[in-house]
N, C-alpha and C positions, 0 to 999 in steps of 0.2 A: 734254805736253812736260816733260822733266825739269828740275828746278831746278838752277842752277849750284852747284858745290861750292866752298866757300871754307874752307880749312884754318883751324882755331882758332875757328870760330863756334859758336853754339848753335842748336838747332832753334827754330822760331818758336813751337811749342807742345808741351806734354807729352802723351804717350800713356801712360796708366796701365797698368803690367804687371798681369797676372792671376795669381792663385795657381795654381801648377802649370804655368805656361807655360814652354816652352823658351826659354832666353836667346837663342839664335840665331833661334828662331821669333818672339820678341818684336821683335828688330831687323828682321826681315823685315816684320812688321806695321807697325812705325814707319816704315820706308822707304815702304811702300804709302800710309800716311796722309799722308806729306809729298811724295808723287808722285816719289820717287826711283826709279831703275831697279832698285835692290836694296840689301841691307844693306851691301855693300862701300862704298857712298857714305858711310854713317855712320862706318865705321871710318876712312875718309879724312878726314872732318871732325875726328875725334878724333886724327888723326895716328898711327893704330895699324894693324898688320896683324891679320888675323883671329886669328892665333895669340896675340896679346896680350890678347884679350878677357877671359881668365880669370886674368890675372896680378894679384896683389895690388897691385903698385906702379903699375898702370894703372887702378885702379878709379875714381879721382877724375876722370881724363881722360874716360872714356866716360860717366860719370854726369853730368859737366858738360854735355857735348854733348846728352844725352838729357833734360836738366832733371830728373834723378832725384837723390834723396838718395843719397850713396855707399853707405849701408847697404842701400838697396833693390837696387842692382845687385850688391853683395857677397852678398846673401842668395840671389839667383837664379843667379848664374854658377857654373860648376863649378870652384871654386878648389882649388888644391893644398893638401893638409894638410901642414904642416911638422912632422914627427915623426921622431924617431930610431928606427932598427931597425924601420921599417915599409916595406911595399911602397909603390910610388908610388900614392898615394890622392888622391881629390878628394871634394869635398862635393857631394852631389846633394840640394838642398833640405834641407841640414842632416844628411844621412845619408852616412857615409863609405862609399865604394865604390872599387874599383880603377880606375885610369885606363883599363885594358884593357876595363872594362865599358862604356865609352862609344863611341858610333858618331858620329864627326864627319863622315866623308867621304861617306857614302852615306845621306842623309836618307831617312826612311820616313814614311809617313802613312796614316791611315785615311780613305778617301773618305766613309764614312758619318758619321764624327765631324765632318768638315768641313762636311757638309750641315747638321748641327745647329748648328755654330758654327765659323766659319773661324779656329780657333786651332791652333797647332802645340804640342801638349802635350809636356812634358819627358820623359814616360815613353817616348815614341817614340825618344828619344836613347839608350836603353839597348840595347846590342848584342844581348842575348838576347831582346828584345821584337820578335816577328815577327808577332803577331796582336793583334786587338782583342777582348777578352773580352765587351765590351758588345754589339758587333754580330756577334760570332762570325765574323769575317772576317779574311783575311790582309791585312797591310799591304802597300803597294806602294812600290817604290823606283825604278821605271822608268815613264816616261810612257807610257800606253797609246796615245797618238796618234803621237808622234815616235820612240818606242822608245829615247830617250836617258835615261840615269840622272838621277834628281832631284838638284838641287843646292841649296845654301843661297842662292846668288845668283839670286834671281828676284823679279819685280815684286810678287808677292802670295803669301800663304801657300797659297791655294787654286788657284794657276795655275802651269802649267809655263812655261818660257821660250818655248815654241812658241805659247803662248796657250791651250792646252787647260785647261779647268776641271775639276779633279779631282773635284769634287762630282757631275759627270755620269757618273762611272764606277761600275759595280757590281762590287765586289771578290769574289774567290773565297771561298766559305764554308770554314771549317775544322772539324775534328772536335772532339768533346767533350774529348779529351785535351789538345789545344792550348788550348782554352777554359779548362780547369781550371788548367793550369800558369801561364797568363798571368794568370788571375784572382789567383793567389797572389802573383805578382810585382807586379801593380798594387796590391794591398793593402799589401804591404811598402813600396812606393814612395810610399804615401799617396794613391793614386788609387782612385776607385770602380771596382768590377768588374761591377756589374749583377746583377740577380736570377737570371738564367739561369746565369751563371757561378758565383754563390755556391752554387747547387744542385749544379753539377758538382763543386765542391770537396768537398761533403759525400758525393756518390756515389762518389768515387774512393778514399775511405779513406786519405787522406794522413796521415802522422804528425802529431799535434797540435803537437809541438814545432816542426815545420817552419813551421807557420802563425804561430808567434810569433817567428820569426827576424828579425833585422835585415836590411835590404836587401842589404848587402854580403855577409854570410854566406850568405844565401839563394842569391844568384847563384853563389857558390863551391860550394855544395851541389849545385846543378843541374849545373854543369860537371863536378864530381867524379863524381857517380853516372851521368851520361850517358856518361862515358868508359869505363865497364865494358862491354867489348865483348860482342857476341852470345854469345861462348863463355865469358864470365865473367872476362875479364882486362882490366886496364888496360894500355895500351900501355907499352912500356919507357920511351918519352919522350912525354909528352903535348904535343901541339902547342898553341901558344898560340892561343886562339880569336880569329879576325879579326872584330871587331865589325861590320864592314861587310858581312859575308856573310849575306844573308837566308836562303838555302836551308839553310846550315849551322845557323843559329839555330833553324830549324824542326825539323831532325833532332835537335838537342840537346834541344829541348823534349819531343819524342816519346820519346826514349831515357830521359830523366829520369823521365817519367811511368811508363814500364815498370818502373822500379826502385822508384818511390814508391807506386804504387797498391797498395791492400790491404797496407800496411806491417805487419810486416817480411818477409812471406813471399818476395817476389822477391829481396831481398838475401840471405836465408838460402839460397835455391836457388843463387844465383850463387856464394856462398862454398863450398857443397858441391861445385859443379862445379870450382872452382879447386882444392880439396883433392883431388878424385878424379884430377886430372891429374898428381899427384906420386907419389912412391914409396909402396908399401904398407907398407914397413918402418917402424913407429912410431919406432924409434930414429933413423932417418935424416930424419925430417920436421922441418922448422922453418918458422917463419912467413915469413921473408924469401924462402925458396924457393917456398913454396906461394902466397903472396900478395904478390909483390914490390912492385909499385908501389902497390897498394891499402894494404898495411900501412904503407909509408913515408908516404903522404899522410895516412892517418888518424891516425897517432900522432906524426908529426914536422912536418907542415905545417899541418893544420887545427886551429884553436884548440879546446881541450877544452871551454871554457865553453859554446859553442853547438853543438858536434858530439857532445856527450855521448851523445845518444840513438842516434847511429850506432855509437859505440863500444860501447854497451850491447848492441846486436844482435850485434856481432862477439864480444864476450865471452861472450854466451849461446851462440853457436855453438861457441866453444872448449870450454865446459863440456859441451855436449850432443853435439857431432858431431866434435870434433877428436880424431884418433887418436894424435897425437904428444905429446911431452913439452913442458912449459913450462920451457925452460932458463933459467938465470940468474935475475936479479932481476925482469926485466920490470916495471919500476916503473910502467909505464902501466896494467897490469892491476890490477883491484881485488883486495882480500884474498879476496873470495868466489870469484873466478875461480881464484886459486891454490889455495884450499882445496878446491874442488869438481872440479878437473881429474881426468880419468879415470886419469892416470898420476902417480906420484910418483918423484922422483929417489931412487936407492938410499940416499943419506945421510939424506934426509928420512924414508924408510920405516924405516930403522934406528932413527932417533931416536924415531919414532912407536911402533915395536914395543919400544923400550927394550932393544935387543940390542947 
């Protein structure tokens, strides 16, 4: 029998949050411990809507109800970062990520993880996370019993609204590509990946710089490289990734591995294909025509500091395989690229020849 809800009260006892636990998963677990029907009962106690859980000016309200120190809730909730000239960002356990990287509406879970411990881990809240590298299985976002999508509002972390226990379900196994890319994401997010997954990372030959990337930049890299189509081009307009789409997240993961495995050969091949589709006249070639969206994203959108290794591959391609001129200043290119280009502008050639 559910306890009555009285606005403005506090819970009878505190439930300790666990490191790496999803804030919404934590509320689900607290509601279960207090025999409420779901976490929405807790937001009602705090006088909040679910949308207000991550707001800085509501931290003390929800912390008071939960008997937490405000800093405890502040550390685990996905708070907005107040910065100028920044994309809309939130903190994911202290790591800045895009708001678009989060999946609020269609919760996912790993039944095998729940069998070991009925905890809703925060890494499942990332929209690109569609598999568990520890158990090499696909996450689920639909109940196998009632075929309804999973929701946050349920009586227990391990149970559906229909009463089905997710721990009794055997999830679909995923291939080593998905295991490897999800292991990299787990590591960047501060979660263990498991021994099998660590071996998969080593076997795939991913760029070492990628393994050192911060979480937000890693997720951007995966989206960027996965958007290089089968024929080697980025779409003229990249669609924003819907973090609720599990099937698309799986496709993105596989496509990213195709570009990242045995780095940098796949990207070099894609660049060659892009260049071959343009004019054969070197005088008519230019980067914006041959690599329209790729060039724009690489040099105007993605930060140089963490994407330098991708730029290096592109510049090496320009030196060794590009048949066109390097027009203008191209301030983004290194001096070596300008110096070693196969072609020189006539004015530069004249000065070099001292004629």
